[in-house]
N, C-alpha and C positions, 0 to 999 in steps of 0.2 A: 413821377417827377415831371413837372411842367417844363415845357421848352422855353428857354429864354430867347426872345427875339428883339431885345432892346437895341436899337441902333444908336449907339452913344455918340458917334461922330462921323460925319461924312464931309471930309475936307476936300474941296476942289480948289486948287491953286491957280488954275487958268480959267477965269470966269467965262470967256467966250465958248468954251467947250463943256459948260456945265451940264447940258442936257445929255451928253454922250455917256455919262457914267451911270445915269439912272437905270437903264435896262440891266446893267450888270448887277447893281444892287438888288433889283427886283428878282432877277434870276437866282442869285445866291440865297435870298430869303425863301424862295420856293424850295430850294434844296434842304434847308434846315428846318422849315416849318414842320410841326408835328413830330419832330424827332425827340426821343427821350434822352436829351443831352443838352448841355449848354455849349454852343459853338461860338467861338470868337474868331474874328477874321481881321487881318491887316493886309492891305495891298498898297503898293506904291509903284507907279510906272515911271521909270527913269526918263523915258522920252517925253511924255506929256506933262510930267510932274503932277499927276493926279493921284490923290489918295482916297481910299475907301476903308472905313472901319465899321465893323459890326461888333458890338460889345468891346469897343476899343479901349475903354477905361476900366474894364473888369479884370481883376486878377485871376490868373489861371495857373495851375501847377505846370512847371516846365518839364519835369522828368529830365531825360537825357539831352534835351535841347540846351541845357545849361553847360554842356560840355563845349559848346561853341564859346561861351563866355570864359571858361577855363583856358581854352586854347588861346584866346586873345591875351589873357593875362600872362601866360607862359611866354608867348612870342614877344610880348612887350619887354619882358626881362631878357630875352635873347637880343632884342634890338639895343638894349642898354649894355650888353656885353657880359651880363651875369652868367648866362649859359650860352652854349653853342648847339646848333641843331645836330652837328656831327658828334657831339659829346657822348661818350659811352656811359650808360648808367646801369647800375646793378639792380635788378628786380629780384628780390629774395623770395623764397617760398612763402615766408611770412607776409609778404606784400600781396599775395594772391588770396583775395577774400573768398572763402567758401560760399557757394550758392549764388555768387554774382555772375552775370553774363560776362565772360572774360575769355576771348579767343587767345590771349597771351597765356592764361592759365591752362587752357586746353592743349596748347602747343608746347608749353614749357612748364609742366607741373612742379618742377623742382627749382624754378627760377631761371633767369637768363640775363645776359648783358646785352642791352640794345641801345642804339643811338637815340637821343631825345626825339629826333624827327619821327622815328618809327613808333615811339610810345604815343606821341600826339596823333599819328595816323591811326593807330589802334583805337584810341579814345574817340576820335571823331568819325572816321569812316566805318568802323566796326562797332562803335558804341561800347567799348570795353570798360566795364565798371572798375576793375582793379587798376587799369591804367589811369583812369580819372582820379581815383583816390591817391595813387602814387604822386600824381602831379599836384593834387591839393596839398599833400605833405611837403612837396618841394617848395611850394609857395608860402606855406605857413597856415594853411587851412582855408575853409570856405569864406571866412570873414575877410581875408585878404583879397579874394576874387571879387567879393561884394563891394569892397571899398574901391577897387580898381574901376569897376563898371560905373560906380557913382561919380568918380573923378572925371569920367568922360562926359558927365552931364546927363546921364541916363538914370533917372531917379526911381521910377516905379518898377523896381526889380529888387528881389531879395534872394540871396544865396546863403543858406544857413546850414544845410546838412550834406554830409558825404553820401556817396553811393551806398556804402556799407550800412550807414544809419537809415537811409531812406528805404532801402530794400529789405531790411530785417523784418522777420515775421512779427506781426503785432504792431508795426509802426506805420499803419496805413495813413494816419493823419500827417505824418512828417513830410510827405511829398508836397503838401500845400504850403510849407514854409519856403520852398524853392519856387518862387512865383514871379510872374511878370504880367504886364498888360500888353496888349497888341501894339499900342502906341509906343511903348518903350521898346518892344522887340523890333519894330520897324525902324525906330530911331537908331538902335544899335547896328542893325544890318546896314542901314544907309551910311552911317559913319564908317563902317568897314568898307563898304563899296566905294565910298569917296576917298579912300586911302588916308583917312584922318586918324587912324589908330596905330597902324603898323608901318614899318619901313617897307619899301617895295618888294624886297626879296621875301620877307615874312608874309606879306600880303599874298603874293603869288603862291607861296607854299601852302597857306591855309585854303586859298581858293581851290587849288588843285586837289587837296585832300577832300574838300567838301564835294567836289565833282565826282570823286571816286567812292563816295558813300555807298555802301551796299545794303544798309538797313532801309526799311520802308519803301520797297519798290512799288507797292500798291497804293502809295499816297500821292504826293505831288506829281510824280513821274508817270503814273499808271496810264492816264488817258491822253497824254501829250503825244504829238507825232514822233515816230521812231527817230532816234538820233538827236532829239532835243536835249541840249545840255542843261542840267540842273545841278546847282551847287547847294547842298542843303544839310540840315541836321534834324534828325528825328528824336522823338521822345515817347516812351510807352510805359504805362503802369501795369501792374497786375490787375486781377479782378477780385473784388472782395466777396464775402459770403452771400451778399445780396445780389450778386451778379453785375455789379457796377464797376466799370473801368474809370479810374480817376483821370487818366490822361492818354490821349492818342494824338500826337502832335507832329507837325512838320513845318520847318521854316527855312527859307533860303532865297535863292535866285533862279529864275527861269529865263533862259535866253530866247528872245523872240526872233522871228525870221529876218528882221532887219538888223540883227546883231546887237540890238539894245536889250536891256534887261528889265525884268519885272521882279520886284521884291515882294515876297508873299509869305504870310505866316497864318496857319490855320491850326487852332487848338480845339479838340473835342474833349470836353470836360464832364465828369460825372455822368457817364453814358451807360445806359442799359440796352443799347442797340445791338451790342455784340461787336467783336473785333473787326470782322469783315465789313460790316455796315459803317463802322467808324472810319475805316480807311477809305471807303467809298465816298463818304462825305467830303473828305479832303481832296480826293481825286476829282470829284465832280466840280468842286469850287475852283480848283487849279485849271481845269479844262475851260470853264466859263471865263475865267480871267485871261487865260492865254488867247482864246478865240476873240474876246473883246478887244484886247490891245494889239493883237496881230492884224486885225482889220482896220485899226485906227489910222487915219491919214496923218 
C-alpha cells in the first residue's frame, strides 16, 4: 500500500507568523513518509490560532474516538434536564455485549447499577464498548448522535454503527461508516474547548474524564514531558487477515508550558506497520507539535 502524503490544507490564520509553521509541517512529513499507512493530522494552537492539516479533508474511521461524540450528546441532554449525572441506571447482564472491551462487564458480569457519570467515565476514560452501546440506546441510537453533531455545524462526520456491530467478526468494513475528517474533528474539539456545546459543569466533567483517560499511553502522551496534562480520546481497530489495522487514533488537547492548549488529532489508517509503530507515529507527531508551539513566542 502506498503512503498518502497529500497535504490537503495548511491554514494559517495569522499571516505575520506564516513562516513559523513550515518547519513543523516538514518535520511531520518526514515522520510519515514511506510509512505503509495513511496518516491524517489536524493541529490547532489556541495561543497563536495557527492550524495545520495533513490529509485534512480525507475521511478516516474513528473507532472509539466517536465515544467523545457520544459523551457530548449525552451531556447535552443532561444540560437540558432530561438526565442527571447522579442518576442511577441499571445495566443488565444482557446489556454487556460478549467479546467487547468492557471493564464494566469484567467487574460486574451479572450487571450493576451505576450513576450516569460513572457510565460516561467508563466509556471515555476506559473506552468501554458496552457502556457506549448502553448510552447509544439511551439516546435512541447512533443516528441521534450523528444528528446532534451535525446540528453543531460539524458536517464531515458520520456515526452509523454501534460498538457491537462495528466489532463483530466479519464486519471489518463497518468501521469505515463511523468516520470523520481531521478538519471536522478539530472543529468539534474547538467548539468543545470554547465551551459552545455544554454547560460549564458538564464541560468540566468531560474535560476531567478525558484527562483521566487510561487508554493509549503510548500515543499523544508518550514522548511529552512528564506531568504534561493531556485530555484525549483514543480509537483502535483490530487487525485483519492481511495484517492491516484499520485505525489507530488519538485526539484531544495538550497543555503547553504557558498554560495554553494545543488541539491535536492524529489518525493512522489502513496500516501494515504494526501496532507499536502506529502508536509511535502518533507519539512522534505530538512531540513535534508540542516542541514547536512550546518554543513559540
